[in-house]
C-alpha positions in Angstrom: -12.7 -22.5 0.2 -11.2 -23.8 3.3 -13.5 -26.5 3.3 -14.5 -26.0 6.8 -17.9 -24.1 8.1 -16.8 -23.5 11.2 -13.3 -23.2 13.1 -12.1 -26.7 14.9 -10.8 -24.3 17.6 -14.0 -22.4 19.1 -16.7 -24.0 16.9 -17.8 -21.1 14.9 -17.5 -19.9 11.3 -14.2 -19.8 10.4 -12.3 -16.4 10.4 -10.4 -17.3 7.6 -13.5 -18.0 5.6 -15.3 -15.0 6.9 -12.0 -12.6 5.3 -11.7 -15.1 2.2 -15.7 -13.8 2.0 -14.8 -9.9 3.1 -12.2 -9.7 0.5 -14.2 -11.3 -2.2 -17.1 -8.8 -2.0 -14.4 -5.7 -1.7 -13.0 -7.0 -5.1 -16.1 -7.4 -6.6 -17.0 -4.1 -6.6 -13.6 -2.9 -8.2 -12.5 -2.8 -12.3 -10.9 -5.3 -13.3 -7.5 -3.0 -13.1 -8.1 -1.8 -9.4 -8.5 -5.8 -8.4 -5.6 -6.5 -10.0 -3.7 -3.6 -8.3 -4.7 -4.6 -4.9 -4.2 -8.2 -5.6 -0.5 -7.5 -6.3 0.1 -4.9 -3.1 -1.8 -6.9 -1.2 1.2 -10.1 -2.0 4.1 -7.7 -2.0 3.5 -6.1 1.4 6.0 -8.1 3.0 8.3 -6.5 0.5 9.1 -3.7 3.1 12.3 -1.4 2.8 12.8 0.2 6.2 15.2 2.5 7.7 15.9 4.4 10.9 13.6 6.6 10.5 10.3 3.9 9.5 9.0 2.4 6.4 10.4 4.1 3.1 8.2 2.3 0.9 8.6 -1.9 -0.9 10.9 -3.2 -3.2 9.6 -2.3 -6.5 12.0 -5.1 -7.7 10.3 -7.6 -5.6 6.8 -6.3 -6.8 8.0 -6.9 -10.3 8.9 -10.8 -9.7 5.6 -10.8 -7.8 3.5 -9.6 -10.4 5.5 -12.0 -12.8 4.3 -14.8 -10.6 0.7 -14.0 -10.7 0.8 -13.2 -14.6 0.3 -9.7 -14.3 1.6 -6.9 -16.2 3.7 -4.8 -13.6 4.3 -2.0 -16.0 0.6 -1.4 -16.7 -0.2 -1.9 -12.6 3.0 0.4 -11.1 1.3 3.5 -10.6 -1.6 2.3 -9.0 0.3 0.3 -6.7 2.4 3.2 -5.7 -0.9 5.1 -4.9 -1.4 2.2 -2.4 2.1 2.1 -1.1 2.3 5.8 -0.1 -1.2 5.5 1.5 -0.3 2.8 3.5 3.4 3.6 4.3 1.9 7.0 5.4 -0.3 5.1 8.1 2.4 3.2 9.5 4.7 5.4 9.9 1.9 7.3 11.6 1.1 4.5 14.1 5.2 3.9 14.6 5.4 7.7 16.5 
């Protein structure tokens, strides 16, 4: 994928290649709808809404724009993204305390 079999710094297998292979393997076991939801969620994780109490959620307007850019149907994937978001927000907020 990245054109290198080994890292130019360590000489070992490229970590980007390892991560890309792991992500591809995990998506291979998902249904197409779930894989699209994961892709949309992973791509949108930087669109956080944060308050003094911690992470509130993700900005759905931004997620809609990301879905459009990826050619995905936002309305179909929103319920699935919301489930992923709820688990992620709970995990992030539990780490902060």
